mmJSON file of the N, C-alpha and C atoms, coordinates in Angstrom:
{"data_MODEL":{"atom_site":{
"group_PDB":["ATOM","ATOM","ATOM","ATOM","ATOM","ATOM","ATOM","ATOM","ATOM","ATOM","ATOM","ATOM","ATOM","ATOM","ATOM","ATOM","ATOM","ATOM","ATOM","ATOM","ATOM","ATOM","ATOM","ATOM","ATOM","ATOM","ATOM","ATOM","ATOM","ATOM","ATOM","ATOM","ATOM","ATOM","ATOM","ATOM","ATOM","ATOM","ATOM","ATOM","ATOM","ATOM","ATOM","ATOM","ATOM","ATOM","ATOM","ATOM","ATOM","ATOM","ATOM","ATOM","ATOM","ATOM","ATOM","ATOM","ATOM","ATOM","ATOM","ATOM","ATOM","ATOM","ATOM","ATOM","ATOM","ATOM","ATOM","ATOM","ATOM","ATOM","ATOM","ATOM","ATOM","ATOM","ATOM","ATOM","ATOM","ATOM","ATOM","ATOM","ATOM","ATOM","ATOM","ATOM","ATOM","ATOM","ATOM","ATOM","ATOM","ATOM","ATOM","ATOM","ATOM","ATOM","ATOM","ATOM","ATOM","ATOM","ATOM","ATOM","ATOM","ATOM","ATOM","ATOM","ATOM","ATOM","ATOM","ATOM","ATOM","ATOM","ATOM","ATOM","ATOM","ATOM","ATOM","ATOM","ATOM","ATOM","ATOM","ATOM","ATOM","ATOM","ATOM","ATOM","ATOM","ATOM","ATOM","ATOM","ATOM","ATOM","ATOM","ATOM","ATOM","ATOM","ATOM","ATOM","ATOM","ATOM"],
"id":[1,2,3,4,5,6,7,8,9,10,11,12,13,14,15,16,17,18,19,20,21,22,23,24,25,26,27,28,29,30,31,32,33,34,35,36,37,38,39,40,41,42,43,44,45,46,47,48,49,50,51,52,53,54,55,56,57,58,59,60,61,62,63,64,65,66,67,68,69,70,71,72,73,74,75,76,77,78,79,80,81,82,83,84,85,86,87,88,89,90,91,92,93,94,95,96,97,98,99,100,101,102,103,104,105,106,107,108,109,110,111,112,113,114,115,116,117,118,119,120,121,122,123,124,125,126,127,128,129,130,131,132,133,134,135,136,137,138],
"type_symbol":["N","C","C","N","C","C","N","C","C","N","C","C","N","C","C","N","C","C","N","C","C","N","C","C","N","C","C","N","C","C","N","C","C","N","C","C","N","C","C","N","C","C","N","C","C","N","C","C","N","C","C","N","C","C","N","C","C","N","C","C","N","C","C","N","C","C","N","C","C","N","C","C","N","C","C","N","C","C","N","C","C","N","C","C","N","C","C","N","C","C","N","C","C","N","C","C","N","C","C","N","C","C","N","C","C","N","C","C","N","C","C","N","C","C","N","C","C","N","C","C","N","C","C","N","C","C","N","C","C","N","C","C","N","C","C","N","C","C"],
"label_atom_id":["N","CA","C","N","CA","C","N","CA","C","N","CA","C","N","CA","C","N","CA","C","N","CA","C","N","CA","C","N","CA","C","N","CA","C","N","CA","C","N","CA","C","N","CA","C","N","CA","C","N","CA","C","N","CA","C","N","CA","C","N","CA","C","N","CA","C","N","CA","C","N","CA","C","N","CA","C","N","CA","C","N","CA","C","N","CA","C","N","CA","C","N","CA","C","N","CA","C","N","CA","C","N","CA","C","N","CA","C","N","CA","C","N","CA","C","N","CA","C","N","CA","C","N","CA","C","N","CA","C","N","CA","C","N","CA","C","N","CA","C","N","CA","C","N","CA","C","N","CA","C","N","CA","C","N","CA","C","N","CA","C"],
"label_alt_id":[null,null,null,null,null,null,null,null,null,null,null,null,null,null,null,null,null,null,null,null,null,null,null,null,null,null,null,null,null,null,null,null,null,null,null,null,null,null,null,null,null,null,null,null,null,null,null,null,null,null,null,null,null,null,null,null,null,null,null,null,null,null,null,null,null,null,null,null,null,null,null,null,null,null,null,null,null,null,null,null,null,null,null,null,null,null,null,null,null,null,null,null,null,null,null,null,null,null,null,null,null,null,null,null,null,null,null,null,null,null,null,null,null,null,null,null,null,null,null,null,null,null,null,null,null,null,null,null,null,null,null,null,null,null,null,null,null,null],
"label_comp_id":["MET","MET","MET","SER","SER","SER","SER","SER","SER","LEU","LEU","LEU","GLU","GLU","GLU","LYS","LYS","LYS","PHE","PHE","PHE","VAL","VAL","VAL","GLU","GLU","GLU","TYR","TYR","TYR","TYR","TYR","TYR","ARG","ARG","ARG","ALA","ALA","ALA","GLY","GLY","GLY","GLU","GLU","GLU","GLN","GLN","GLN","ILE","ILE","ILE","GLY","GLY","GLY","ILE","ILE","ILE","TYR","TYR","TYR","SER","SER","SER","ILE","ILE","ILE","CYS","CYS","CYS","SER","SER","SER","ALA","ALA","ALA","HIS","HIS","HIS","PRO","PRO","PRO","LEU","LEU","LEU","VAL","VAL","VAL","THR","THR","THR","GLY","GLY","GLY","THR","THR","THR","ILE","ILE","ILE","LEU","LEU","LEU","GLU","GLU","GLU","GLN","GLN","GLN","MET","MET","MET","PHE","PHE","PHE","ASP","ASP","ASP","ASN","ASN","ASN","GLY","GLY","GLY","TYR","TYR","TYR","ARG","ARG","ARG","THR","THR","THR","ALA","ALA","ALA","ILE","ILE","ILE"],
"label_asym_id":["A","A","A","A","A","A","A","A","A","A","A","A","A","A","A","A","A","A","A","A","A","A","A","A","A","A","A","A","A","A","A","A","A","A","A","A","A","A","A","A","A","A","A","A","A","A","A","A","A","A","A","A","A","A","A","A","A","A","A","A","A","A","A","A","A","A","A","A","A","A","A","A","A","A","A","A","A","A","A","A","A","A","A","A","A","A","A","A","A","A","A","A","A","A","A","A","A","A","A","A","A","A","A","A","A","A","A","A","A","A","A","A","A","A","A","A","A","A","A","A","A","A","A","A","A","A","A","A","A","A","A","A","A","A","A","A","A","A"],
"label_entity_id":["1","1","1","1","1","1","1","1","1","1","1","1","1","1","1","1","1","1","1","1","1","1","1","1","1","1","1","1","1","1","1","1","1","1","1","1","1","1","1","1","1","1","1","1","1","1","1","1","1","1","1","1","1","1","1","1","1","1","1","1","1","1","1","1","1","1","1","1","1","1","1","1","1","1","1","1","1","1","1","1","1","1","1","1","1","1","1","1","1","1","1","1","1","1","1","1","1","1","1","1","1","1","1","1","1","1","1","1","1","1","1","1","1","1","1","1","1","1","1","1","1","1","1","1","1","1","1","1","1","1","1","1","1","1","1","1","1","1"],
"label_seq_id":[1,1,1,2,2,2,3,3,3,4,4,4,5,5,5,6,6,6,7,7,7,8,8,8,9,9,9,10,10,10,11,11,11,12,12,12,13,13,13,14,14,14,15,15,15,16,16,16,17,17,17,18,18,18,19,19,19,20,20,20,21,21,21,22,22,22,23,23,23,24,24,24,25,25,25,26,26,26,27,27,27,28,28,28,29,29,29,30,30,30,31,31,31,32,32,32,33,33,33,34,34,34,35,35,35,36,36,36,37,37,37,38,38,38,39,39,39,40,40,40,41,41,41,42,42,42,43,43,43,44,44,44,45,45,45,46,46,46],
"pdbx_PDB_ins_code":[null,null,null,null,null,null,null,null,null,null,null,null,null,null,null,null,null,null,null,null,null,null,null,null,null,null,null,null,null,null,null,null,null,null,null,null,null,null,null,null,null,null,null,null,null,null,null,null,null,null,null,null,null,null,null,null,null,null,null,null,null,null,null,null,null,null,null,null,null,null,null,null,null,null,null,null,null,null,null,null,null,null,null,null,null,null,null,null,null,null,null,null,null,null,null,null,null,null,null,null,null,null,null,null,null,null,null,null,null,null,null,null,null,null,null,null,null,null,null,null,null,null,null,null,null,null,null,null,null,null,null,null,null,null,null,null,null,null],
"Cartn_x":[-121.706,-122.733,-123.164,-124.449,-124.967,-124.832,-124.972,-124.901,-125.985,-127.169,-128.264,-127.964,-127.381,-127.013,-125.938,-124.99,-123.964,-124.594,-125.555,-126.268,-126.904,-127.606,-128.269,-127.236,-126.131,-125.07,-124.519,-124.224,-123.724,-124.757,-126.014,-127.091,-127.203,-127.176,-127.286,-126.082,-124.941,-123.731,-123.706,-124.753,-124.845,-124.29,-123.897,-123.399,-124.521,-124.163,-125.137,-125.142,-126.125,-126.194,-127.635,-127.804,-129.157,-129.193,-130.376,-130.586,-131.235,-130.643,-131.244,-132.524,-133.526,-134.8,-135.296,-135.383,-135.879,-137.004,-138.092,-139.237,-139.41,-138.964,-139.103,-138.952,-139.707,-139.573,-138.957,-138.618,-138.048,-136.614,-136.289,-134.953,-133.809,-134.003,-132.951,-132.688,-133.748,-133.613,-132.956,-133.466,-132.897,-131.448,-131.145,-129.768,-128.82,-129.255,-128.435,-128.212,-129.254,-129.141,-128.139,-128.269,-127.357,-125.919,-125.729,-124.385,-123.793,-124.58,-124.117,-123.779,-124.622,-124.368,-123.073,-122.894,-121.695,-120.449,-120.504,-119.359,-118.963,-119.945,-119.677,-119.438,-119.541,-119.299,-120.448,-121.64,-122.81,-123.502,-124.232,-125.051,-126.46,-127.148,-128.53,-129.366,-130.615,-131.555,-132.652,-132.996,-134.053,-135.202],
"Cartn_y":[108.557,109.58,109.759,109.774,109.929,111.376,111.567,112.916,113.81,113.253,114.043,114.441,113.534,113.862,114.949,114.883,115.925,117.269,117.235,118.452,119.097,118.298,118.807,119.354,118.659,119.105,120.466,120.62,121.899,123.006,122.685,123.669,124.147,123.23,123.575,124.364,124.18,124.916,126.314,126.658,127.995,128.138,127.031,127.085,127.511,128.256,128.602,127.459,126.609,125.389,125.174,124.575,124.338,123.17,122.865,121.783,122.381,122.09,122.551,121.774,122.473,121.83,122.348,121.452,121.802,120.838,121.361,120.526,120.551,119.481,119.395,117.943,117.561,116.221,116.286,117.48,117.632,117.105,116.198,115.588,116.59,117.656,118.656,119.365,119.675,120.363,119.447,118.231,117.328,116.967,116.766,116.464,117.604,118.821,120.003,120.182,119.974,120.101,119.087,117.838,116.807,117.096,117.553,117.89,119.032,120.055,121.209,120.8,119.99,119.526,118.714,117.813,116.984,117.85,118.798,119.673,120.496,120.879,121.701,120.878,119.549,118.696,118.65,119.027,118.993,117.646,117.31,116.106,116.493,115.54,115.791,114.555,114.765,113.661,113.746,112.595,112.554,111.723],
"Cartn_z":[75.113,75.072,73.615,73.397,72.037,71.563,70.273,69.704,70.285,70.497,71.058,72.499,73.268,74.646,74.682,73.758,73.667,73.32,72.409,72.021,73.247,74.042,75.247,76.224,76.38,77.283,76.855,75.571,75.061,75.252,74.977,75.111,76.559,77.486,78.913,79.403,78.728,79.098,78.485,77.733,77.172,75.768,75.145,73.771,72.829,71.806,70.775,69.776,69.912,69.115,68.681,67.532,67.037,66.08,65.622,64.668,63.433,62.282,61.032,60.775,60.324,60.015,58.673,57.718,56.389,56.052,55.561,55.205,53.691,53.036,51.588,51.158,50.157,49.587,48.194,47.746,46.405,46.407,45.49,45.477,45.337,44.594,44.439,45.768,46.49,47.78,48.805,48.949,49.951,49.621,48.354,47.964,48.269,47.985,48.248,49.743,50.521,51.979,52.523,52.106,52.591,52.18,50.976,50.499,51.316,51.573,52.351,53.784,54.384,55.75,55.805,54.855,54.809,54.628,53.709,53.438,54.658,55.48,56.66,57.922,57.81,58.973,59.953,59.513,60.385,60.286,61.316,61.297,60.895,60.317,59.933,60.215,60.469,60.705,59.67,59.14,58.131,58.67],
"occupancy":[1.0,1.0,1.0,1.0,1.0,1.0,1.0,1.0,1.0,1.0,1.0,1.0,1.0,1.0,1.0,1.0,1.0,1.0,1.0,1.0,1.0,1.0,1.0,1.0,1.0,1.0,1.0,1.0,1.0,1.0,1.0,1.0,1.0,1.0,1.0,1.0,1.0,1.0,1.0,1.0,1.0,1.0,1.0,1.0,1.0,1.0,1.0,1.0,1.0,1.0,1.0,1.0,1.0,1.0,1.0,1.0,1.0,1.0,1.0,1.0,1.0,1.0,1.0,1.0,1.0,1.0,1.0,1.0,1.0,1.0,1.0,1.0,1.0,1.0,1.0,1.0,1.0,1.0,1.0,1.0,1.0,1.0,1.0,1.0,1.0,1.0,1.0,1.0,1.0,1.0,1.0,1.0,1.0,1.0,1.0,1.0,1.0,1.0,1.0,1.0,1.0,1.0,1.0,1.0,1.0,1.0,1.0,1.0,1.0,1.0,1.0,1.0,1.0,1.0,1.0,1.0,1.0,1.0,1.0,1.0,1.0,1.0,1.0,1.0,1.0,1.0,1.0,1.0,1.0,1.0,1.0,1.0,1.0,1.0,1.0,1.0,1.0,1.0],
"B_iso_or_equiv":[0.0,0.0,0.0,0.0,0.0,0.0,0.0,0.0,0.0,0.0,0.0,0.0,0.0,0.0,0.0,0.0,0.0,0.0,0.0,0.0,0.0,0.0,0.0,0.0,0.0,0.0,0.0,0.0,0.0,0.0,0.0,0.0,0.0,0.0,0.0,0.0,0.0,0.0,0.0,0.0,0.0,0.0,0.0,0.0,0.0,0.0,0.0,0.0,0.0,0.0,0.0,0.0,0.0,0.0,0.0,0.0,0.0,0.0,0.0,0.0,0.0,0.0,0.0,0.0,0.0,0.0,0.0,0.0,0.0,0.0,0.0,0.0,0.0,0.0,0.0,0.0,0.0,0.0,0.0,0.0,0.0,0.0,0.0,0.0,0.0,0.0,0.0,0.0,0.0,0.0,0.0,0.0,0.0,0.0,0.0,0.0,0.0,0.0,0.0,0.0,0.0,0.0,0.0,0.0,0.0,0.0,0.0,0.0,0.0,0.0,0.0,0.0,0.0,0.0,0.0,0.0,0.0,0.0,0.0,0.0,0.0,0.0,0.0,0.0,0.0,0.0,0.0,0.0,0.0,0.0,0.0,0.0,0.0,0.0,0.0,0.0,0.0,0.0],
"pdbx_formal_charge":[null,null,null,null,null,null,null,null,null,null,null,null,null,null,null,null,null,null,null,null,null,null,null,null,null,null,null,null,null,null,null,null,null,null,null,null,null,null,null,null,null,null,null,null,null,null,null,null,null,null,null,null,null,null,null,null,null,null,null,null,null,null,null,null,null,null,null,null,null,null,null,null,null,null,null,null,null,null,null,null,null,null,null,null,null,null,null,null,null,null,null,null,null,null,null,null,null,null,null,null,null,null,null,null,null,null,null,null,null,null,null,null,null,null,null,null,null,null,null,null,null,null,null,null,null,null,null,null,null,null,null,null,null,null,null,null,null,null],
"auth_seq_id":[1,1,1,2,2,2,3,3,3,4,4,4,5,5,5,6,6,6,7,7,7,8,8,8,9,9,9,10,10,10,11,11,11,12,12,12,13,13,13,14,14,14,15,15,15,16,16,16,17,17,17,18,18,18,19,19,19,20,20,20,21,21,21,22,22,22,23,23,23,24,24,24,25,25,25,26,26,26,27,27,27,28,28,28,29,29,29,30,30,30,31,31,31,32,32,32,33,33,33,34,34,34,35,35,35,36,36,36,37,37,37,38,38,38,39,39,39,40,40,40,41,41,41,42,42,42,43,43,43,44,44,44,45,45,45,46,46,46],
"auth_comp_id":["MET","MET","MET","SER","SER","SER","SER","SER","SER","LEU","LEU","LEU","GLU","GLU","GLU","LYS","LYS","LYS","PHE","PHE","PHE","VAL","VAL","VAL","GLU","GLU","GLU","TYR","TYR","TYR","TYR","TYR","TYR","ARG","ARG","ARG","ALA","ALA","ALA","GLY","GLY","GLY","GLU","GLU","GLU","GLN","GLN","GLN","ILE","ILE","ILE","GLY","GLY","GLY","ILE","ILE","ILE","TYR","TYR","TYR","SER","SER","SER","ILE","ILE","ILE","CYS","CYS","CYS","SER","SER","SER","ALA","ALA","ALA","HIS","HIS","HIS","PRO","PRO","PRO","LEU","LEU","LEU","VAL","VAL","VAL","THR","THR","THR","GLY","GLY","GLY","THR","THR","THR","ILE","ILE","ILE","LEU","LEU","LEU","GLU","GLU","GLU","GLN","GLN","GLN","MET","MET","MET","PHE","PHE","PHE","ASP","ASP","ASP","ASN","ASN","ASN","GLY","GLY","GLY","TYR","TYR","TYR","ARG","ARG","ARG","THR","THR","THR","ALA","ALA","ALA","ILE","ILE","ILE"],
"auth_asym_id":["A","A","A","A","A","A","A","A","A","A","A","A","A","A","A","A","A","A","A","A","A","A","A","A","A","A","A","A","A","A","A","A","A","A","A","A","A","A","A","A","A","A","A","A","A","A","A","A","A","A","A","A","A","A","A","A","A","A","A","A","A","A","A","A","A","A","A","A","A","A","A","A","A","A","A","A","A","A","A","A","A","A","A","A","A","A","A","A","A","A","A","A","A","A","A","A","A","A","A","A","A","A","A","A","A","A","A","A","A","A","A","A","A","A","A","A","A","A","A","A","A","A","A","A","A","A","A","A","A","A","A","A","A","A","A","A","A","A"],
"auth_atom_id":["N","CA","C","N","CA","C","N","CA","C","N","CA","C","N","CA","C","N","CA","C","N","CA","C","N","CA","C","N","CA","C","N","CA","C","N","CA","C","N","CA","C","N","CA","C","N","CA","C","N","CA","C","N","CA","C","N","CA","C","N","CA","C","N","CA","C","N","CA","C","N","CA","C","N","CA","C","N","CA","C","N","CA","C","N","CA","C","N","CA","C","N","CA","C","N","CA","C","N","CA","C","N","CA","C","N","CA","C","N","CA","C","N","CA","C","N","CA","C","N","CA","C","N","CA","C","N","CA","C","N","CA","C","N","CA","C","N","CA","C","N","CA","C","N","CA","C","N","CA","C","N","CA","C","N","CA","C","N","CA","C"],
"pdbx_PDB_model_num":[1,1,1,1,1,1,1,1,1,1,1,1,1,1,1,1,1,1,1,1,1,1,1,1,1,1,1,1,1,1,1,1,1,1,1,1,1,1,1,1,1,1,1,1,1,1,1,1,1,1,1,1,1,1,1,1,1,1,1,1,1,1,1,1,1,1,1,1,1,1,1,1,1,1,1,1,1,1,1,1,1,1,1,1,1,1,1,1,1,1,1,1,1,1,1,1,1,1,1,1,1,1,1,1,1,1,1,1,1,1,1,1,1,1,1,1,1,1,1,1,1,1,1,1,1,1,1,1,1,1,1,1,1,1,1,1,1,1]
}}}
């Protein structure tokens, strides 16, 4: 099962789950976001 399929499964089961969405092309912003996601164990899509 893919990560996206798991996401849908959790969502349908009533879990409070979401996807972070940040819109920026600034290297400092994108680098900080990726670092924060990695540190917290979250997945991110670019």
